[in-house]
MDAnalysis code that builds the backbone (N, CA, C; Angstrom):
import MDAnalysis as mda
import numpy as np

u = mda.Universe.empty(441, n_residues=147, atom_resindex=np.repeat(np.arange(147), 3), trajectory=True)
u.add_TopologyAttr("name", ["N", "CA", "C"] * 147)
u.add_TopologyAttr("resid", np.arange(1, 148))
u.add_TopologyAttr("resname", ["MET", "THR", "GLN", "TYR", "VAL", "TYR", "ARG", "PHE", "GLY", "GLY", "GLY", "VAL", "SER", "ASP", "GLY", "HIS", "GLY", "LEU", "SER", "LYS", "GLU", "LEU", "LEU", "GLY", "GLY", "LYS", "GLY", "ALA", "ASN", "LEU", "ASP", "GLY", "MET", "ALA", "SER", "ILE", "GLY", "LEU", "PRO", "VAL", "PRO", "PRO", "GLY", "PHE", "THR", "ILE", "SER", "THR", "GLU", "MET", "CYS", "THR", "ARG", "TYR", "TYR", "GLU", "GLU", "GLY", "GLN", "ALA", "PHE", "PRO", "ASP", "SER", "LEU", "ARG", "ALA", "GLU", "VAL", "ALA", "THR", "GLY", "LEU", "ALA", "HIS", "ILE", "GLU", "GLY", "ILE", "THR", "GLY", "LYS", "SER", "PHE", "GLY", "ASP", "PRO", "ALA", "ASN", "PRO", "LEU", "LEU", "VAL", "SER", "VAL", "ARG", "SER", "GLY", "ALA", "ARG", "VAL", "SER", "MET", "PRO", "GLY", "MET", "MET", "ASP", "THR", "VAL", "LEU", "ASN", "LEU", "GLY", "LEU", "ASN", "ASP", "ALA", "THR", "VAL", "ALA", "GLY", "LEU", "ALA", "THR", "THR", "SER", "GLY", "ASP", "ALA", "ARG", "PHE", "ALA", "TRP", "ASP", "SER", "TYR", "ARG", "ARG", "PHE", "ILE", "GLN", "MET", "TYR", "SER", "ASP", "VAL"])
u.atoms.positions = np.array([
    [33.441, 134.130, 76.972],
    [34.591, 134.892, 77.714],
    [35.521, 135.672, 77.027],
    [35.516, 137.326, 77.127],
    [36.500, 137.582, 76.585],
    [37.827, 137.793, 77.208],
    [38.907, 137.449, 76.710],
    [40.386, 137.378, 77.226],
    [41.089, 139.056, 77.342],
    [41.107, 139.322, 78.495],
    [41.977, 140.395, 78.615],
    [43.110, 140.718, 79.170],
    [44.075, 139.534, 79.457],
    [45.338, 139.079, 80.103],
    [46.068, 138.377, 79.244],
    [47.026, 138.926, 78.414],
    [48.006, 138.176, 77.766],
    [49.323, 138.032, 78.184],
    [49.858, 136.530, 78.536],
    [50.929, 136.609, 78.614],
    [52.076, 136.306, 77.861],
    [53.479, 136.728, 78.297],
    [54.429, 136.646, 77.479],
    [55.826, 136.480, 78.053],
    [56.781, 135.725, 77.877],
    [58.300, 135.462, 78.190],
    [58.058, 133.529, 78.576],
    [59.361, 133.051, 78.890],
    [59.502, 131.769, 79.232],
    [58.930, 131.025, 78.367],
    [58.901, 131.055, 76.629],
    [58.566, 130.328, 75.971],
    [57.008, 130.665, 75.568],
    [56.290, 131.494, 76.270],
    [54.326, 132.030, 76.144],
    [54.792, 133.054, 75.383],
    [53.302, 133.205, 74.449],
    [53.354, 134.541, 73.566],
    [52.122, 134.330, 73.525],
    [50.961, 134.681, 74.694],
    [49.584, 134.756, 74.267],
    [48.903, 135.319, 73.330],
    [49.794, 136.824, 73.273],
    [49.233, 137.659, 71.752],
    [49.247, 137.221, 70.341],
    [50.262, 136.402, 70.567],
    [50.433, 135.545, 68.953],
    [50.454, 137.034, 67.845],
    [51.046, 137.866, 67.972],
    [51.681, 138.919, 67.249],
    [50.014, 139.726, 67.327],
    [49.247, 140.312, 68.118],
    [48.320, 140.746, 68.188],
    [48.563, 142.324, 68.277],
    [48.041, 143.057, 67.858],
    [48.282, 144.374, 67.197],
    [48.778, 145.149, 68.614],
    [49.316, 146.781, 68.544],
    [49.291, 147.425, 69.902],
    [47.939, 148.072, 69.962],
    [46.891, 147.906, 68.926],
    [45.546, 148.281, 69.056],
    [45.113, 147.802, 70.366],
    [45.422, 146.390, 70.703],
    [44.912, 145.620, 71.698],
    [45.747, 145.056, 72.940],
    [47.042, 145.334, 73.025],
    [47.818, 145.176, 73.718],
    [48.670, 146.662, 73.932],
    [48.526, 147.701, 73.657],
    [49.212, 148.527, 73.469],
    [50.875, 148.591, 72.993],
    [51.577, 149.481, 72.967],
    [52.543, 149.514, 72.317],
    [53.754, 148.381, 73.107],
    [53.988, 148.871, 74.287],
    [55.078, 147.983, 74.858],
    [54.213, 146.799, 75.057],
    [53.155, 146.914, 75.165],
    [52.875, 144.915, 75.369],
    [53.153, 144.301, 74.051],
    [52.585, 144.774, 72.994],
    [52.456, 144.320, 71.894],
    [54.087, 143.625, 71.348],
    [54.911, 144.885, 71.799],
    [56.464, 144.652, 71.540],
    [57.309, 143.937, 72.464],
    [56.893, 143.434, 73.870],
    [57.244, 142.680, 74.394],
    [56.561, 140.927, 74.057],
    [54.911, 141.324, 73.741],
    [54.781, 139.984, 73.097],
    [55.380, 139.360, 72.159],
    [55.621, 140.342, 70.883],
    [56.347, 140.101, 69.229],
    [57.571, 139.710, 69.645],
    [58.586, 140.228, 70.892],
    [59.779, 139.442, 71.145],
    [60.182, 138.257, 71.463],
    [59.177, 138.013, 72.495],
    [58.768, 136.666, 73.076],
    [58.237, 135.664, 71.947],
    [57.620, 136.058, 70.985],
    [57.164, 135.265, 70.001],
    [58.133, 134.779, 68.964],
    [59.200, 135.477, 69.016],
    [60.346, 135.035, 67.949],
    [61.369, 134.373, 68.821],
    [61.251, 134.314, 69.983],
    [62.228, 133.345, 71.074],
    [63.527, 134.342, 71.428],
    [62.932, 135.483, 71.815],
    [64.081, 136.327, 72.411],
    [63.738, 136.590, 73.817],
    [64.685, 136.581, 74.204],
    [64.707, 136.449, 76.158],
    [64.403, 137.771, 76.771],
    [63.322, 137.606, 76.550],
    [62.327, 138.718, 77.740],
    [61.780, 138.363, 79.098],
    [61.907, 139.184, 79.793],
    [61.141, 138.777, 81.180],
    [59.939, 138.596, 81.360],
    [59.490, 137.043, 81.949],
    [58.072, 136.709, 81.777],
    [57.348, 138.111, 82.334],
    [56.180, 138.012, 81.953],
    [54.920, 139.156, 82.490],
    [53.968, 139.054, 81.531],
    [52.576, 139.631, 81.709],
    [51.572, 139.884, 80.774],
    [51.096, 141.283, 80.876],
    [49.967, 141.529, 79.974],
    [49.581, 142.674, 79.570],
    [48.219, 142.665, 79.709],
    [47.453, 143.548, 80.376],
    [46.157, 143.449, 80.373],
    [45.974, 144.511, 79.434],
    [44.714, 143.856, 78.309],
    [44.156, 144.477, 76.848],
    [43.745, 145.990, 77.014],
    [44.140, 146.573, 76.348],
    [43.355, 147.972, 75.951],
    [41.975, 148.046, 76.412],
    [41.039, 146.930, 75.588],
    [39.977, 146.526, 75.890],
    [39.248, 146.625, 77.314],
    [40.409, 146.191, 78.025],
    [39.964, 146.540, 79.269],
    [39.519, 147.583, 80.135],
    [40.846, 148.195, 79.503],
    [40.955, 150.048, 80.007],
    [39.352, 150.493, 79.754],
    [38.478, 150.359, 78.114],
    [37.757, 150.757, 77.544],
    [36.619, 150.376, 78.500],
    [36.465, 149.225, 78.721],
    [35.305, 148.634, 79.330],
    [35.275, 148.991, 80.900],
    [36.503, 149.463, 81.437],
    [36.449, 150.058, 82.595],
    [36.089, 151.294, 82.840],
    [36.400, 152.268, 82.017],
    [35.791, 153.383, 82.061],
    [34.204, 153.308, 81.571],
    [33.963, 152.318, 80.672],
    [32.240, 152.518, 80.195],
    [31.289, 151.990, 81.155],
    [31.763, 151.016, 82.129],
    [31.181, 150.151, 83.353],
    [31.545, 151.089, 84.714],
    [31.749, 152.392, 84.560],
    [31.896, 153.044, 85.945],
    [33.344, 153.087, 86.889],
    [34.203, 152.668, 86.131],
    [35.452, 152.308, 86.854],
    [35.135, 151.257, 87.723],
    [34.628, 149.924, 87.043],
    [34.637, 148.547, 87.262],
    [35.220, 147.703, 86.378],
    [35.747, 146.593, 87.090],
    [36.097, 145.611, 86.210],
    [35.506, 144.244, 86.482],
    [35.058, 143.358, 85.885],
    [34.407, 141.898, 85.847],
    [35.581, 141.196, 86.752],
    [34.944, 140.624, 87.454],
    [35.737, 139.712, 88.508],
    [36.376, 138.436, 88.142],
    [36.178, 138.383, 86.437],
    [37.043, 137.282, 85.843],
    [38.058, 137.910, 85.181],
    [38.335, 139.325, 85.788],
    [39.715, 140.045, 85.860],
    [40.817, 138.996, 86.503],
    [40.072, 139.331, 87.822],
    [41.422, 139.049, 88.980],
    [41.669, 137.282, 88.860],
    [40.998, 136.350, 88.395],
    [41.455, 135.183, 87.869],
    [42.544, 135.568, 86.827],
    [42.271, 136.216, 85.993],
    [43.123, 136.001, 84.522],
    [44.529, 136.795, 85.220],
    [44.343, 137.600, 85.737],
    [45.539, 138.650, 86.485],
    [46.306, 137.462, 87.362],
    [45.771, 136.770, 88.394],
    [46.346, 135.513, 89.024],
    [46.931, 134.425, 88.123],
    [46.211, 134.321, 87.136],
    [47.209, 133.415, 86.394],
    [48.406, 134.126, 85.610],
    [48.054, 135.071, 85.141],
    [49.389, 135.700, 84.538],
    [50.513, 135.858, 86.168],
    [50.342, 136.169, 87.126],
    [51.455, 136.121, 87.837],
    [51.590, 135.227, 88.563],
    [50.963, 133.910, 88.138],
    [51.322, 132.044, 88.262],
    [52.147, 132.118, 87.041],
    [52.149, 132.483, 85.988],
    [52.980, 132.416, 84.933],
    [54.337, 132.984, 85.413],
    [54.319, 134.094, 85.933],
    [55.859, 134.767, 86.228],
    [56.577, 134.072, 87.711],
    [55.690, 133.850, 88.286],
    [56.301, 132.959, 89.819],
    [56.876, 131.821, 88.994],
    [55.825, 130.665, 88.363],
    [56.555, 129.475, 87.793],
    [57.549, 129.758, 87.160],
    [58.169, 130.606, 86.458],
    [59.418, 131.125, 85.926],
    [60.488, 131.368, 86.528],
    [60.201, 132.525, 87.366],
    [60.891, 132.495, 88.548],
    [61.677, 132.114, 89.425],
    [60.455, 131.102, 90.080],
    [60.962, 130.500, 91.117],
    [60.745, 131.336, 92.341],
    [60.177, 132.295, 91.991],
    [59.768, 133.352, 93.378],
    [58.167, 134.043, 93.533],
    [57.827, 134.104, 94.660],
    [56.222, 133.892, 94.948],
    [56.027, 135.711, 95.323],
    [54.859, 135.989, 94.584],
    [54.472, 137.526, 94.898],
    [54.026, 137.497, 96.394],
    [54.701, 138.516, 97.133],
    [53.983, 138.345, 98.794],
    [54.654, 137.356, 99.856],
    [55.917, 136.666, 99.119],
    [56.701, 135.591, 99.568],
    [57.686, 136.545, 100.581],
    [57.761, 136.692, 102.226],
    [59.067, 137.252, 102.781],
    [60.029, 136.696, 102.407],
    [60.299, 135.199, 102.285],
    [61.349, 134.652, 102.152],
    [62.127, 134.965, 100.791],
    [61.353, 134.799, 99.851],
    [61.975, 135.140, 98.392],
    [60.933, 135.903, 97.493],
    [60.808, 137.078, 97.638],
    [59.382, 137.973, 97.237],
    [60.091, 138.033, 95.723],
    [58.390, 137.778, 95.126],
    [58.352, 138.421, 93.512],
    [58.307, 139.509, 93.544],
    [59.155, 140.654, 92.676],
    [58.800, 142.195, 92.359],
    [58.557, 142.102, 90.873],
    [57.521, 142.733, 91.236],
    [57.114, 143.246, 89.518],
    [57.258, 144.970, 89.199],
    [57.429, 144.949, 88.001],
    [56.790, 146.580, 87.490],
    [55.527, 146.481, 87.123],
    [55.287, 147.716, 87.152],
    [53.763, 148.134, 86.587],
    [54.135, 149.171, 85.314],
    [53.611, 149.009, 84.406],
    [54.014, 150.016, 83.393],
    [52.622, 150.187, 82.550],
    [52.005, 151.364, 82.426],
    [51.151, 151.905, 81.592],
    [51.387, 151.722, 80.165],
    [50.405, 151.658, 79.213],
    [50.929, 151.711, 78.126],
    [49.532, 151.900, 77.018],
    [49.634, 152.080, 76.083],
    [48.354, 152.838, 75.145],
    [48.619, 152.656, 74.103],
    [47.400, 152.436, 73.053],
    [47.346, 152.028, 71.718],
    [48.245, 153.296, 70.854],
    [48.407, 154.464, 71.370],
    [49.433, 155.365, 70.336],
    [50.928, 155.639, 71.215],
    [51.633, 156.038, 70.927],
    [52.884, 156.559, 72.081],
    [52.652, 157.785, 72.537],
    [52.588, 157.862, 73.853],
    [52.514, 159.166, 74.571],
    [53.463, 159.395, 75.656],
    [54.586, 159.490, 74.801],
    [55.937, 160.086, 75.675],
    [56.239, 160.659, 76.961],
    [56.380, 160.446, 78.312],
    [56.328, 160.970, 79.394],
    [54.805, 161.229, 79.720],
    [53.653, 160.777, 79.262],
    [52.137, 160.581, 80.137],
    [51.920, 159.507, 80.686],
    [52.655, 158.231, 80.435],
    [52.321, 157.009, 81.423],
    [53.304, 157.504, 82.260],
    [52.706, 156.357, 83.401],
    [53.145, 155.957, 84.967],
    [53.974, 154.627, 84.970],
    [54.832, 154.783, 86.007],
    [55.688, 153.291, 85.732],
    [55.674, 152.940, 87.330],
    [55.670, 152.043, 88.321],
    [55.642, 151.598, 89.502],
    [56.788, 150.456, 89.206],
    [57.984, 150.550, 90.035],
    [58.737, 149.012, 90.038],
    [58.962, 148.793, 91.480],
    [59.371, 147.533, 91.569],
    [59.369, 146.799, 92.672],
    [58.228, 146.590, 93.636],
    [56.811, 146.628, 92.626],
    [55.550, 146.056, 93.655],
    [55.695, 144.666, 94.004],
    [55.466, 144.910, 95.476],
    [55.663, 143.741, 96.169],
    [56.638, 143.435, 97.103],
    [57.398, 144.802, 97.033],
    [58.104, 145.425, 98.514],
    [56.706, 145.783, 99.716],
    [57.015, 145.344, 100.924],
    [56.777, 145.474, 102.001],
    [57.430, 145.385, 102.878],
    [57.064, 145.949, 104.208],
    [57.917, 145.670, 105.588],
    [58.231, 143.907, 105.618],
    [57.720, 142.821, 105.461],
    [58.020, 141.658, 105.600],
    [58.786, 141.378, 104.566],
    [58.770, 141.663, 103.036],
    [59.570, 141.382, 102.106],
    [60.832, 141.929, 101.730],
    [60.518, 143.132, 102.166],
    [61.841, 143.383, 102.263],
    [63.211, 142.683, 102.979],
    [62.805, 142.689, 104.197],
    [63.808, 141.575, 104.580],
    [64.616, 140.252, 103.991],
    [63.122, 139.792, 103.022],
    [63.616, 138.918, 102.591],
    [64.002, 139.246, 100.942],
    [64.286, 140.340, 100.693],
    [64.532, 141.020, 99.609],
    [66.681, 141.272, 99.788],
    [66.702, 141.790, 101.336],
    [68.149, 141.618, 101.901],
    [68.519, 140.389, 101.981],
    [67.959, 139.633, 102.703],
    [68.579, 138.626, 102.426],
    [69.238, 137.461, 101.461],
    [68.157, 137.692, 100.316],
    [68.390, 137.101, 98.776],
    [69.244, 137.515, 98.091],
    [69.557, 138.942, 98.460],
    [70.474, 139.780, 97.530],
    [71.932, 140.194, 98.333],
    [71.783, 139.823, 99.686],
    [72.703, 139.636, 100.142],
    [73.332, 141.500, 100.655],
    [72.511, 142.242, 100.136],
    [72.912, 143.682, 100.369],
    [71.194, 144.303, 101.280],
    [71.437, 144.594, 102.610],
    [70.523, 144.893, 103.021],
    [70.143, 146.506, 102.402],
    [71.452, 147.408, 102.265],
    [71.086, 149.098, 101.555],
    [70.220, 148.762, 100.632],
    [70.684, 147.847, 99.694],
    [70.124, 147.805, 98.036],
    [68.633, 147.477, 98.615],
    [67.997, 146.580, 99.359],
    [66.481, 145.971, 99.627],
    [66.325, 147.159, 100.104],
    [66.648, 148.073, 101.579],
    [65.871, 149.171, 101.831],
    [65.495, 150.548, 101.017],
    [66.629, 150.680, 100.095],
    [66.434, 151.788, 98.719],
    [65.629, 151.414, 98.054],
    [65.429, 150.132, 97.781],
    [64.614, 149.842, 96.450],
    [63.158, 149.875, 97.284],
    [63.135, 149.519, 98.232],
    [61.905, 149.730, 98.952],
    [61.239, 151.415, 99.364],
    [62.246, 152.190, 99.385],
    [62.254, 153.446, 99.872],
    [61.834, 154.075, 98.188],
    [62.288, 153.266, 97.254],
    [61.909, 154.427, 95.976],
    [60.590, 153.961, 95.877],
    [60.306, 152.499, 95.954],
    [58.952, 151.992, 95.782],
    [57.839, 153.192, 96.159],
    [58.247, 153.151, 97.405],
    [57.171, 154.022, 98.248],
    [57.063, 155.420, 97.337],
    [58.338, 156.125, 97.325],
    [58.068, 157.339, 96.476],
    [57.364, 156.997, 95.081],
    [57.656, 156.224, 94.432],
    [56.713, 155.831, 92.936],
    [55.428, 155.681, 93.128],
    [54.976, 154.558, 94.030],
    [53.595, 154.582, 94.422],
    [53.288, 155.858, 94.750],
    [53.622, 156.627, 95.644],
    [53.032, 157.704, 96.307],
    [52.610, 158.745, 94.962],
    [53.900, 158.939, 93.971],
    [53.592, 159.945, 92.995],
    [52.502, 159.575, 92.187],
    [52.372, 158.187, 91.783],
    [51.202, 157.791, 90.934],
    [49.797, 157.972, 91.462],
])
């Protein structure tokens, strides 16, 4: 089975110095920093091979990708102690697009993925700042709708 998800951070570097041809520029740089022990937030990269396959197969992805993404998400949850979708202690993630070649201004980013009507209350409680939580939720909705 082909691997499409590569974790980084928290002492893990699945990419083992793989090139930006496979991980994209951002993914390769984050994995590279993690591999030399620099403190990077935990995360994962979906390979450029998956993007190519997605378009070759009529904008569909294999079922195995769901399991790989779940493993990547579990990696982040294990390090942060937060859970994606948990209303009491929500894990919020950033989704950043990347490519084999630099494309400044052409790629999209969505911050605070994981906020919804239930998790925003948990963020307000854990941060101690309801205004911050609701403003983050508002900005998430704006970013998501733009993308």
